[in-house]
C-alpha positions in Angstrom: 89.9 162.6 108.1 90.1 158.8 108.0 87.1 158.4 105.6 88.5 161.1 103.4 91.8 159.3 103.1 90.1 156.2 101.8 90.5 155.6 98.1 89.1 153.0 95.8 92.5 151.6 95.1 93.5 151.5 98.8 91.8 148.1 99.5 94.2 146.8 102.2 93.5 149.9 104.4 89.8 149.5 103.9 90.0 145.8 104.7 91.8 146.6 108.0 89.2 149.2 109.0 86.3 146.9 108.1 87.7 144.1 110.3 87.9 146.6 113.2 84.4 148.0 112.8 82.2 146.3 110.2 79.1 148.3 110.9 80.7 151.7 110.5 82.2 150.9 107.1 79.3 149.0 105.6 78.6 151.7 103.0 82.2 151.6 101.7 81.9 147.8 101.5 78.7 148.0 99.5 80.3 150.5 97.2 83.1 148.0 96.6 80.6 145.1 96.3 78.7 146.9 93.5 82.0 147.7 91.8 82.9 144.0 92.0 79.6 143.0 90.3 80.2 145.4 87.4 83.8 144.2 87.0 82.6 140.6 87.1 80.3 141.2 84.2 83.1 142.8 82.2 85.4 139.9 83.2 83.0 137.3 81.9 82.9 138.9 78.5 86.7 139.6 78.2 88.9 137.9 80.9 92.0 139.8 79.9 90.4 143.2 80.6 90.5 144.4 84.2 92.0 141.1 85.3 94.4 142.5 87.9 91.7 144.7 89.4 89.3 141.8 89.5 91.8 139.7 91.4 92.3 142.4 94.0 88.5 142.8 94.5 88.1 139.0 94.9 90.9 138.9 97.5 89.4 141.9 99.4 85.9 140.4 99.5 87.2 137.0 100.6 89.0 138.6 103.6 85.9 140.5 104.8 83.2 138.0 103.8 82.7 136.9 107.4 81.8 140.5 108.4 78.9 140.7 105.9 77.6 137.1 105.5 74.2 138.2 104.1 75.6 140.5 101.4 78.2 138.0 100.3 76.1 134.8 100.3 76.4 134.3 96.5 80.1 135.2 96.4 81.5 131.6 96.8 79.1 130.1 94.2 80.2 132.9 91.7 83.9 132.1 92.1 83.2 128.3 91.8 81.0 128.7 88.7 83.6 131.0 87.1 86.3 128.4 87.7 84.4 125.5 86.4 82.8 127.1 83.4 85.6 129.4 82.2 88.6 127.6 83.4 90.1 127.2 79.9 90.2 130.9 79.1 91.4 132.2 82.4 95.0 133.2 82.9 97.1 131.0 85.2 97.5 133.7 87.8 93.8 134.3 87.9 93.1 130.6 88.3 95.5 130.4 91.2 94.0 133.5 92.9 90.5 132.2 92.6 91.4 128.7 94.0 93.3 130.3 96.9 90.4 132.5 97.8 88.1 129.5 97.8 90.4 127.8 100.2 90.4 131.0 102.3 86.6 131.0 102.5 86.7 127.4 103.6 89.3 128.2 106.4 87.0 131.0 107.6 84.0 128.6 107.6 82.1 130.6 105.0 81.6 127.4 102.9 81.6 123.8 103.9 84.1 121.1 103.0 81.7 119.5 100.6 81.2 122.8 98.7 85.0 123.3 98.4 85.7 119.7 97.2 82.9 119.9 94.7 84.7 122.9 93.2 88.2 121.5 93.4 87.6 117.9 92.1 86.7 119.0 88.5 89.8 121.2 88.3 92.3 118.4 89.0 92.2 116.7 85.5 92.0 120.1 83.7 95.0 121.8 85.4 98.1 121.9 83.4 100.2 123.8 86.0 102.1 121.4 88.2 102.3 123.9 91.1 98.5 124.5 91.1 97.8 120.9 90.7 100.0 120.1 93.7 98.3 122.8 95.7 94.8 121.5 94.9 95.8 117.9 95.7 97.3 118.9 99.1 94.3 121.0 99.9 91.9 118.1 99.2 93.9 115.6 101.2 94.5 117.9 104.2 90.8 119.0 104.3 89.6 115.4 104.4 92.3 114.4 106.9 91.5 117.3 109.3 87.7 116.6 109.1 88.4 113.0 110.2 91.1 113.8 112.8 89.1 113.4 116.0 86.4 111.1 114.7 85.1 109.8 111.4 83.1 112.5 109.5 80.7 110.0 107.9 78.7 112.7 106.1 81.7 114.2 104.4 83.2 110.8 103.7 80.0 109.5 102.0 79.8 112.6 99.9 83.4 112.5 98.8 83.3 108.8 98.1 80.2 109.3 95.9 82.0 112.0 93.9 85.1 109.8 93.5 83.0 106.8 92.5 81.2 108.9 89.9 84.5 110.1 88.5 85.6 106.5 87.9 82.3 105.4 86.6 81.9 108.1 84.0 84.6 106.5 81.8 83.5 102.9 82.1 81.5 102.8 78.9 84.4 103.2 76.5 86.3 100.4 74.7 89.2 98.7 76.4 92.5 100.4 75.4 95.4 98.1 75.3 99.1 99.0 76.1 100.7 96.6 73.7 102.5 97.9 70.6 100.4 99.8 68.0 97.1 99.2 69.9 98.1 101.8 72.4 98.2 104.5 69.7 95.2 103.2 67.8 92.9 102.8 70.8 93.9 106.0 72.5 91.4 108.7 73.6 89.5 109.9 70.5 88.3 113.2 71.9 89.0 115.7 74.7 86.0 114.4 76.6 87.5 110.9 76.6 90.8 112.2 77.7 89.1 114.2 80.5 87.3 111.1 81.7 90.6 109.1 81.8 92.4 111.8 83.9 89.3 112.1 86.1 89.2 108.4 86.9 93.0 108.3 87.4 92.8 111.2 89.9 90.0 109.5 91.8 92.1 106.3 92.2 95.2 108.3 93.2 93.3 110.3 95.8 91.7 107.2 97.3 95.1 105.5 97.5 96.6 108.6 99.3 93.7 108.7 101.8 94.1 104.9 102.4 97.9 105.2 102.8 97.5 108.0 105.3 94.9 105.9 107.2 92.2 108.4 106.8 89.9 105.9 105.1 89.9 102.2 105.9 86.4 101.1 105.0 84.9 99.0 102.2 83.5 101.9 100.2 87.0 103.3 99.5 88.0 99.8 98.4 85.0 99.5 96.1 86.2 102.8 94.3 89.6 101.2 93.5 88.0 97.9 92.7 85.9 99.6 90.1 89.0 101.2 88.7 90.5 97.7 88.0 87.9 97.3 85.2 88.4 100.7 83.6 88.9 100.6 79.8 92.3 102.5 80.1 95.2 100.5 81.3 96.8 103.4 83.1 93.8 103.5 85.5 93.8 99.7 85.7 97.5 99.7 86.6 97.1 102.2 89.4 94.2 100.2 90.9 96.0 96.9 90.6 99.1 98.4 92.3 96.9 99.5 95.2 95.8 96.0 96.0 99.3 94.5 95.4 100.9 97.0 97.7 103.7 97.8 95.3 102.9 101.4 94.5 105.9 103.7 94.7 106.1 106.7 96.9 105.1 109.8 95.0 107.7 112.5 94.4 105.4 115.1 95.9 105.2 113.2 99.2 105.1 115.2 102.4 107.9 113.2 103.9 111.2 114.5 102.6 114.6 113.3 103.8 116.5 115.9 105.8 120.3 116.0 105.7 121.4 116.0 109.4 125.1 116.6 108.7 124.3 119.8 106.8 122.2 121.0 109.7 125.0 120.5 112.2 127.6 122.0 109.8 125.4 125.1 109.3 125.0 125.4 113.1 128.8 125.4 113.6 129.4 128.1 111.1 126.5 130.4 111.9 126.3 132.7 115.0 125.6 130.8 118.2 122.2 131.9 119.6 119.6 130.3 121.8 116.9 130.6 119.1 119.3 128.8 116.7 119.7 125.9 119.1 115.9 125.6 119.5 115.4 125.7 115.7 118.1 123.0 115.3 116.5 120.8 117.9 113.1 121.0 116.2 114.6 120.3 112.8 116.5 117.2 114.2 113.2 116.0 115.8 111.4 116.3 112.5 114.3 114.6 110.7 114.2 111.7 113.1 110.5 111.3 112.7 110.8 111.4 108.9 113.6 108.8 108.9 111.5 106.4 111.0 108.5 106.8 108.6 110.7 106.3 105.6 112.2 103.1 107.1 108.7 101.9 108.0 107.5 102.5 104.4 110.5 100.8 102.9 110.0 97.8 105.1 106.3 97.4 104.1 106.6 98.7 100.5 106.4 95.3 98.9 103.8 93.9 101.2 100.4 93.2 99.7 97.4 95.2 100.9 95.7 92.3 102.8 93.2 94.6 104.6 91.9 96.0 101.2 91.7 92.5 99.8 89.7 91.3 102.8 87.2 94.2 102.4 86.3 93.4 98.8 82.6 93.1 98.2 81.7 89.8 96.6 85.3 88.6 95.9 84.0 85.6 93.8 82.4 88.0 91.2 85.4 90.3 91.4 87.8 87.4 90.6 85.7 86.1 87.8 85.6 89.6 86.2 89.4 89.8 86.5 89.7 86.5 84.7 87.2 87.4 82.0 89.1 90.6 81.3 92.4 88.8 81.3 91.2 86.1 78.9 89.1 88.4 76.6 91.8 91.1 76.1 94.8 88.8 76.2 96.2 90.2 72.9 95.7 93.8 73.8 97.6 93.8 77.1 101.3 93.7 77.5 103.0 90.9 79.5 103.7 93.2 82.5 100.1 94.2 82.7 98.9 90.7 82.4 101.2 89.6 85.2 99.8 92.3 87.4 96.3 91.0 86.8 97.5 87.4 87.5 99.1 88.4 90.8 96.0 90.2 92.0 93.7 87.4 90.9 95.9 84.8 92.6 96.1 86.6 95.9 92.3 87.1 96.0 91.8 83.4 95.2 94.2 82.4 98.0 92.9 84.9 100.5 89.2 84.1 100.0 89.7 80.5 98.9 87.9 81.1 95.5 87.7 78.6 92.7 88.2 80.3 89.3 89.1 77.1 87.4 89.6 78.7 84.1 92.7 80.5 85.4 94.6 77.3 85.6 93.8 76.5 82.0 94.9 80.0 81.0 98.2 80.1 82.8 99.4 76.8 81.3 100.4 78.5 78.1 102.9 80.6 80.0 104.6 77.7 81.8 107.9 77.2 79.9 111.3 78.1 81.1 112.1 80.6 78.3 109.1 82.7 79.1 109.9 86.3 80.1 109.3 86.9 83.8 108.4 83.3 84.5 109.3 83.5 88.2 106.4 86.0 88.7 104.1 83.8 86.8 105.0 80.8 89.0 104.4 82.9 92.1 101.0 83.8 90.8 100.2 80.1 90.1 101.3 79.0 93.6 99.3 81.7 95.4 96.1 80.8 93.6 96.0 77.3 94.9 94.4 76.5 98.3 93.1 73.5 100.2 89.6 73.9 98.5 90.9 73.9 95.0 89.9 70.7 93.1 93.0 68.4 92.6 91.8 67.6 89.1 92.3 71.2 88.0 95.8 71.4 89.5 97.2 68.1 88.4 97.6 69.1 84.7 99.5 72.2 85.9 101.9 70.1 88.0 102.4 67.8 85.1 103.2 70.7 82.8 105.7 72.1 85.3 107.5 68.8 85.5 107.7 68.4 81.8 108.9 71.9 81.0 111.2 72.7 84.0 112.4 69.4 85.5 114.3 67.3 82.9 118.0 66.8 82.1 117.9 69.2 79.1 117.7 72.4 81.1 120.0 74.1 83.6 120.2 73.5 87.3 118.5 76.8 88.1 115.5 75.9 85.9 115.2 72.5 87.6 115.4 74.2 91.1 112.7 76.7 90.1 110.4 74.0 88.8 110.8 71.8 91.9 110.2 74.8 94.2 107.1 75.8 92.3 105.8 72.2 92.4 106.5 72.2 96.2 104.6 75.4 96.8 101.6 74.2 94.8 101.6 70.8 96.5 101.9 72.5 100.0 98.5 74.0 99.4 96.9 71.0 97.6 98.8 67.8 98.3 96.3 65.6 96.5 97.1 67.1 93.1 100.3 65.2 92.9 100.6 61.9 91.1 102.4 59.1 92.9 104.7 58.1 90.0 105.6 61.7 89.3 106.4 62.3 92.9 108.8 59.4 92.9 110.6 60.8 89.9 110.9 64.3 91.3 112.3 63.1 94.6 115.1 61.3 92.8 116.6 64.8 92.1 117.8 64.9 95.7 120.9 63.0 94.5 121.9 65.8 92.2 125.3 67.5 92.5 123.8 71.0 92.4 122.9 72.4 95.8 119.8 74.3 94.8 118.3 71.2 93.1 119.1 69.0 96.0 117.5 71.4 98.6 114.4 71.8 96.4 114.0 68.0 96.0 114.5 67.5 99.8 112.0 70.1 100.5 109.4 68.3 98.4 110.3 65.0 100.1 110.0 66.6 103.6 106.6 68.1 102.6 105.1 64.7 101.7 106.5 63.0 104.7 104.3 65.4 106.7 101.1 65.8 104.7 100.8 62.4 102.9 103.5 59.8 103.5 101.4 57.1 101.9 102.4 58.4 98.4 106.1 57.8 99.1 107.9 54.5 99.0 108.6 52.7 102.2 112.3 53.5 102.4 111.6 57.2 101.7 108.9 57.8 104.4 111.2 58.2 107.4 110.8 57.0 110.9 108.0 59.3 112.1 105.9 59.0 109.0 106.2 55.2 109.0 105.2 55.0 112.7 102.2 57.3 112.0 101.0 55.1 109.1 101.5 52.0 111.3 99.3 53.5 114.0 96.6 54.2 111.4 96.7 58.0 111.4 96.4 58.5 107.6 95.3 61.9 106.2 91.8 62.1 104.8 91.4 62.3 101.0 90.1 65.5 99.3 86.4 66.0 100.0 86.3 63.7 103.0 85.7 65.0 106.5 86.1 63.5 109.9 83.1 62.3 111.9 80.8 65.0 113.2 82.0 66.4 116.5 79.7 65.7 119.5 81.5 68.1 121.8 84.4 70.5 121.9 87.4 68.6 123.3 88.2 69.7 126.8 85.1 72.0 127.2 84.2 70.3 130.5 87.5 71.6 131.9 86.5 75.2 131.0 83.1 74.6 132.5 84.6 73.4 135.8 87.1 76.2 135.8 84.3 78.9 135.4 82.2 77.2 138.0 85.1 77.2 140.4 85.7 80.9 139.9 82.0 81.7 140.5 82.1 79.7 143.8 85.2 81.5 144.9 83.7 84.9 144.2 80.5 83.9 146.0 78.3 85.3 143.2 76.2 83.3 140.8 77.1 84.9 137.5 75.5 82.3 135.4 71.8 82.8 135.6 71.5 86.6 135.1 74.2 86.8 132.5 72.9 83.9 130.5 69.4 85.3 130.6 70.6 88.7 129.4 72.8 87.0 126.8 70.1 84.8 125.4 67.4 87.5 125.6 65.8 87.6 122.1 67.3 84.3 121.1 65.3 81.7 123.2 62.1 80.9 121.5 60.2 79.7 124.6 61.1 82.8 126.6 59.9 85.1 123.8 56.6 83.2 123.5 56.0 83.3 127.2 56.8 87.0 127.5 54.9 88.1 124.5 51.7 86.1 124.5 49.7 89.2 123.6 52.0 90.2 120.8 50.7 89.9 117.3 54.2 89.1 115.8 53.9 85.4 116.6 51.0 83.3 115.3 50.5 79.9 116.8 49.7 77.4 114.0 48.1 74.1 115.1 49.6 70.9 113.7 48.1 67.5 113.7 51.5 65.8 114.1 52.7 67.7 117.2 53.6 64.5 118.9 55.8 63.3 116.0 58.0 66.3 115.9 59.6 67.7 119.0 62.0 70.7 118.8 63.4 72.4 121.8 66.3 74.8 122.4 66.1 74.7 126.1 68.5 72.9 128.5 65.6 71.0 130.1 65.2 67.7 128.2 62.7 66.2 130.6 59.9 66.4 128.1 61.9 64.6 125.4 61.7 60.8 124.9 64.3 58.8 126.8 66.1 57.7 123.6 66.5 61.3 122.5 67.6 62.8 125.9 71.2 63.7 126.4 73.4 61.8 128.7 73.6 62.8 132.3 77.0 64.2 133.2 76.9 62.5 136.5 76.1 59.0 135.1 78.5 56.1 135.2 79.3 56.6 131.5 82.9 58.1 131.4 82.0 60.2 128.3 80.9 63.6 129.6 79.3 66.1 127.2 79.4 69.7 128.4 76.5 72.0 127.9 78.5 75.2 128.2 78.5 75.8 124.4 74.7 75.8 124.4 74.5 78.4 127.2 77.4 80.7 126.5 78.9 82.4 123.5 82.6 81.4 123.5 85.0 84.2 122.8 88.6 83.9 121.5 89.7 84.5 125.1 87.7 81.5 126.2 89.3 79.3 123.6 92.8 80.5 124.6 91.9 79.6 128.2 90.6 76.2 127.0 93.9 75.5 125.3 95.8 76.4 128.5 93.6 74.2 130.6 94.0 71.3 128.2 97.8 71.7 128.4 97.8 71.8 132.2 95.6 68.7 132.4 97.9 66.8 130.0 101.0 67.8 132.1 99.2 66.7 135.2 98.3 63.3 133.7 101.9 62.8 132.7 103.2 63.6 136.2 100.7 61.4 137.9 100.4 58.4 135.6 103.5 58.6 133.4 101.9 56.4 130.8 102.8 56.5 127.1 99.3 57.5 126.1 99.4 60.6 128.3 102.9 61.5 126.9 101.7 61.2 123.3 98.7 63.4 124.1 100.9 66.1 125.6 103.3 65.9 122.6 100.3 66.2 120.2 99.0 69.3 122.1 102.5 70.9 122.0 102.8 70.2 118.3 99.4 71.6 117.5 100.1 74.7 119.6 103.4 75.3 117.7 101.8 74.8 114.3 98.9 77.2 115.3 101.3 79.9 116.3 103.3 79.3 113.1 100.2 79.6 111.0 99.3 82.9 112.7 102.7 84.3 112.0 102.7 83.2 108.3 99.1 84.0 107.7 99.8 87.3 106.0 103.0 86.2 104.3 103.1 85.7 100.6 105.4 83.9 98.2 108.3 85.9 96.6 110.4 85.1 93.6 113.3 84.1 95.8 111.2 81.2 97.2 110.7 80.0 93.6 114.3 80.5 92.4 115.8 79.0 95.6 119.4 79.5 96.8 121.8 80.4 94.0 125.6 80.2 94.0 126.2 83.8 93.1 123.7 85.9 91.2 125.1 88.2 88.6 125.5 91.7 90.0 124.0 94.6 88.1 125.7 98.0 87.6 124.5 99.5 90.9 125.7 96.5 92.9 129.1 96.6 91.2 129.5 100.3 92.0 128.5 99.8 95.6 131.1 97.0 95.9 133.8 99.3 94.4 132.9 102.1 96.8 133.0 99.7 99.7 136.5 98.6 98.8 137.7 102.2 98.7 136.8 102.9 102.3 139.8 103.5 104.6 142.2 103.9 101.8 144.4 106.9 100.9 143.7 109.1 98.0 144.3 107.6 94.6 147.7 108.3 92.9 151.3 107.4 93.1 153.0 106.9 96.4 156.3 108.3 95.1 157.9 111.6 95.7 156.1 114.5 97.3 152.8 112.6 97.9 154.6 110.2 100.3 156.0 113.0 102.5 154.7 115.3 105.2 155.8 118.4 103.4 155.4 118.6 99.6 158.7 118.4 97.7 160.3 116.7 94.7 162.1 113.4 94.9 165.8 113.3 95.6 168.5 112.3 93.3 169.1 109.1 95.3 165.4 108.2 94.9 165.6 108.9 91.2 168.8 106.7 90.9 167.0 103.7 92.3 164.5 103.7 89.5 167.1 104.4 86.8 167.1 101.8 83.9 169.8 99.2 84.1 171.2 99.9 80.6 171.8 103.5 81.6 173.4 102.4 84.9 175.8 100.1 83.0 177.0 102.9 80.8 177.7 105.4 83.7 181.2 106.5 84.8 180.8 105.1 88.3 180.1 101.6 87.0 182.9 101.8 84.4 185.3 103.1 87.1 184.5 100.2 89.4 185.4 97.7 86.6 188.8 99.4 86.1 189.7 99.4 89.9 192.9 97.6 91.0 193.0 95.0 93.7 194.5 97.5 96.1 191.8 100.0 95.6 189.1 97.4 96.1 190.7 96.3 99.4 190.8 99.9 100.6 187.1 100.5 99.8 186.1 97.3 101.5 188.1 98.1 104.6 186.6 101.6 104.8 183.1 100.1 104.4 183.8 97.7 107.4 185.1 100.5 109.6 182.1 102.6 108.8 179.7 99.8 109.7 181.5 99.2 113.1 181.3 102.9 114.0 177.6 103.1 113.1 176.8 100.2 115.5 178.3 102.0 118.6 
C-alpha cells in the first residue's frame, strides 16, 4: 500500500521514507536519480525549461545524499560546475537553490570546507543579488570561523589564504587607475574580465579584513594578502587595504552586531500577555542586547586606533615602505589628495614602527607644507610619525626649516602658528638633533605671545629641549635642573655616537647572589643540571667531546694554534694571564658577574633585577645617607617612571588635535548645534504660549479679566469706565476710596 501510494511528484514523502529505511527504498531513489540525470541534460541546453522540477530534484537528492554516498559521489561537483560555468544564464531562484544545497551538503559532511569555498569564492564578484551575496559572505565567514573554533585548522587556512592571494594577484598586471577627475573615467576597467578581477580582489581584501577583525586569523600570511592589495592598480582595492592597516575602516552595514532597543522590549512585555516563556524570552533578549552594546562600545573605542599588530607582522617592511613611496611619487598626478594622504599615513606609521629610513619621503612631503593646503593637519601628523631616533638629522632639518618659514611668522593667524610649533615639537621629540640653534631661539620667543595656544606650544618646545638637549638653549632659558646637569658633565651624546661598550649588566651580581641564596635555602643545586640542559647543543667543547665519532665535525689542523685562542667555557685557566677575567673574590672592587654567560635572562629576570637594584639603593640611602646614594636612587626612580611611561605610550599615535593644540572654541557643525539645542530643551514644558487654557489644569478659554489686562491702552482710554472716572465728583471719589479701605480691612481678618 505504501509503495503504491508513492508518486514521482511526491518527493517529500519519499525523502521521509528513505531516511527511515535507505536499503528498502533504493530502487525508488535510483529511479529518481536517473530522472535527475535526464532533467540535468535538458537543463544544460535550456535552463528555463523544467527549472522548477530540477530544483525539487536537487533539493531531494541533497537531503538523502548521506544515505547513498556511492551513487551520489558526483552530485556536488555537478552542482558546483553548473554554478560556475552557467551562472550568468541561471535564474536568480535557481542560483539561490543551488547555493543553499551546496551549503546543506557541507553541513552533512558530504563535501569538505575547501570544496565548498572553492565553489563560493568565484560567485561573490559575479553575484548581483544583495541577499544572495550576503548569504554567501556569511556562509564563508562562519564556515572558516567554526573550523578554527577549537584550534587552528592550518590546512584549511593555508588553502583559503592561497585562494585569496590568487584573487588579489590576478589583477596586478593592469595599469594603475587613478581616482582624480577625468582619469577615473578614462582609466576605468576596459572589459568585463578587468571588472571581474577588480571585484575579485576587493572581495579578497574584505574577507581577510573580516576574518582578522573577528580574530579568526592573526598570522603573517593574512597580512601579506592585504599588503599585496596596497599595490593593486585600482584605487578602490588600495583604499580598502590601506584602511585595514590604518585601523579606520568603518563597520559594515551587514554586521552581525545590531543594536537592540531595550525600551521597546520592556514596552512590548508590559502590553503582551504575561507568561513564563515570555519572561524567559525577554531575559535572553536583554542578555543579547547587553552583550551587543558592550561590543559596540568596544568597537567605537578602538575604531580609530591603528592596526599595530598587522603592521608588526609585515614581511620585509623596508621593501614595503619603498614600494609605497615609489607608488606615491610615480602616480602623484593620478591620485586624489585624500588617497595620497592615506598612503602618507600608512608609510609614516610603518617608518616609525619599524624605524625605517625612506629619505625620499621627506623631499616629497615638503611641497605640501604650507598653511593653505587642504587637510594640512593630517599631512603634519604623517610627517611627525615618520621621524624616529635613527632618522638622519640632515634629512629632517630642511623640513623643520620649511615648517618654520610657512607656519611660524607674524603674517599668519595664531592657530597656524600653534599648529606649526606643535608639528616642530613632535618632529624634534623624535629627532632632537635636526633643530638648528638659531632657529630654536627664535621659536622659543613665541612663548611671550598673547595667544594661549601659541604660548603653550612654544613652552612645550622649550620644555622638550630642556630635557633632551639643553646645550642648544641660552643660559637663562635652560632652567635649574638642566643647568645643574650640564655643570656636572652629563651632556647628551650627538647623533651617531654611542656610549662606551658595556662590560657587564649593572646590578647583575645582585641577581646572581639572590639566585644563589634561593638555591641554598631550597637545598637543591639547580645550577649544574639546568645549565647543562640549557646549553646542550650550544657549547662547542661539550659537542666535540660527546661526538668524537661523528662525521659532522672535521678537525682542521692550524699552524698558528698558539696565536689564536677561542673559548666559550667558564674555565679560563688555559688562557694567558693578561686575557683572563678578573676574579670576583679579588681585592679589586669591580666585580664582573658571569651569570649572563651561563643563563639566558628572561624578562622576569630583568624585572627582578630592577627590583633588587631599587632595594639596594634604598638600603644604601638608609645606611650611609650620602648625596651620591640619594642621586642614584633618584635616577633609578626616574628611569623606572620613564620606562613605564614609554610602555604606556608605545602604541599611541599622534592625532590632529596634538598638532592643532588647544583652541578657544571650535566652530560647531550642524550636528553639534542641533545636539546643543536638544540639550537645552530637556526639562522644559511643551512649546507654545503660556496663556489661557494651556496654563490651567482643565482646558478652557481665558476670562474677560485676563483679556482686559492685555487690552491696548488706546482702547482703554476710550472706554466708558475710564471716561466715567474722569467725570466723578469729589464726593464720589471719597466714597469709593472709603469702600476700598473697608474692603481691605475685612479681607485681612
